[in-house]
Legacy VTK file of the C-alpha trace (Angstrom):
# vtk DataFile Version 3.0
C-alpha trace
ASCII
DATASET POLYDATA
POINTS 75 float
0.078 0.059 -0.030
1.407 3.384 -1.120
0.698 6.582 0.774
0.903 9.834 -1.184
-0.159 13.491 -0.737
-2.980 14.521 -3.129
-0.798 17.366 -4.418
1.710 14.895 -5.496
-0.719 12.501 -6.903
-1.809 14.929 -9.441
1.500 14.660 -11.181
2.016 10.923 -10.679
-1.405 9.676 -12.077
0.118 7.402 -14.671
2.300 5.802 -12.107
-0.484 5.331 -9.565
-2.791 3.708 -12.203
-0.027 1.184 -13.021
0.345 0.367 -9.332
-3.388 -0.104 -9.103
-3.512 -2.161 -12.147
-0.828 -4.279 -10.411
-3.104 -4.852 -7.328
-1.618 -2.163 -5.264
-3.854 -0.148 -2.851
-3.171 3.729 -2.832
-3.808 5.888 0.044
-4.324 9.803 -0.354
-3.477 12.250 2.215
-4.228 16.089 2.428
-2.206 17.963 5.112
-1.007 14.539 6.587
-4.400 13.402 7.101
-6.014 10.417 5.385
-8.737 11.418 2.888
-9.210 8.575 0.584
-8.223 4.826 -0.112
-8.109 3.954 -3.714
-8.697 0.247 -4.384
-7.812 -1.715 -7.558
-10.802 -2.656 -9.715
-11.996 -6.245 -9.245
-10.481 -8.451 -12.044
-12.902 -9.888 -14.439
-10.430 -12.859 -14.471
-12.217 -14.252 -11.507
-14.704 -16.265 -13.762
-12.943 -19.569 -14.033
-15.295 -20.846 -16.528
-17.931 -23.706 -16.979
-18.173 -26.147 -14.008
-16.106 -23.844 -11.510
-18.790 -24.261 -8.801
-19.101 -28.006 -9.281
-20.045 -29.546 -5.858
-20.984 -26.318 -4.287
-24.659 -26.884 -4.694
-26.421 -29.987 -3.677
-30.056 -31.023 -4.055
-31.994 -33.086 -1.551
-32.583 -36.745 -2.284
-36.331 -36.111 -2.109
-36.446 -32.961 -4.220
-38.870 -34.508 -6.659
-41.149 -35.952 -3.851
-44.510 -34.087 -3.411
-44.595 -31.761 -0.439
-46.939 -32.885 2.452
-49.030 -29.869 2.248
-49.830 -30.909 -1.393
-50.332 -34.558 -0.880
-54.185 -34.447 -1.007
-54.076 -32.768 -4.537
-51.633 -35.412 -6.210
-53.646 -38.593 -4.963
LINES 1 76
75 0 1 2 3 4 5 6 7 8 9 10 11 12 13 14 15 16 17 18 19 20 21 22 23 24 25 26 27 28 29 30 31 32 33 34 35 36 37 38 39 40 41 42 43 44 45 46 47 48 49 50 51 52 53 54 55 56 57 58 59 60 61 62 63 64 65 66 67 68 69 70 71 72 73 74
């Protein structure tokens, strides 16, 4: 995490953007007081593709069985 004064950040914007692109966080200060924390954008590469959630979702064995409250309608 890099801390930089807002006055200096104006002149180092491209360098700061490159650091953000690399995953680094930037803290901006004014008069030695914290005023903002700039976080990198979430990567769109977090999607791992088809089947990435396999095993995370399960279905109850009796999923297709009629519910007790509807039993009279199904007989």
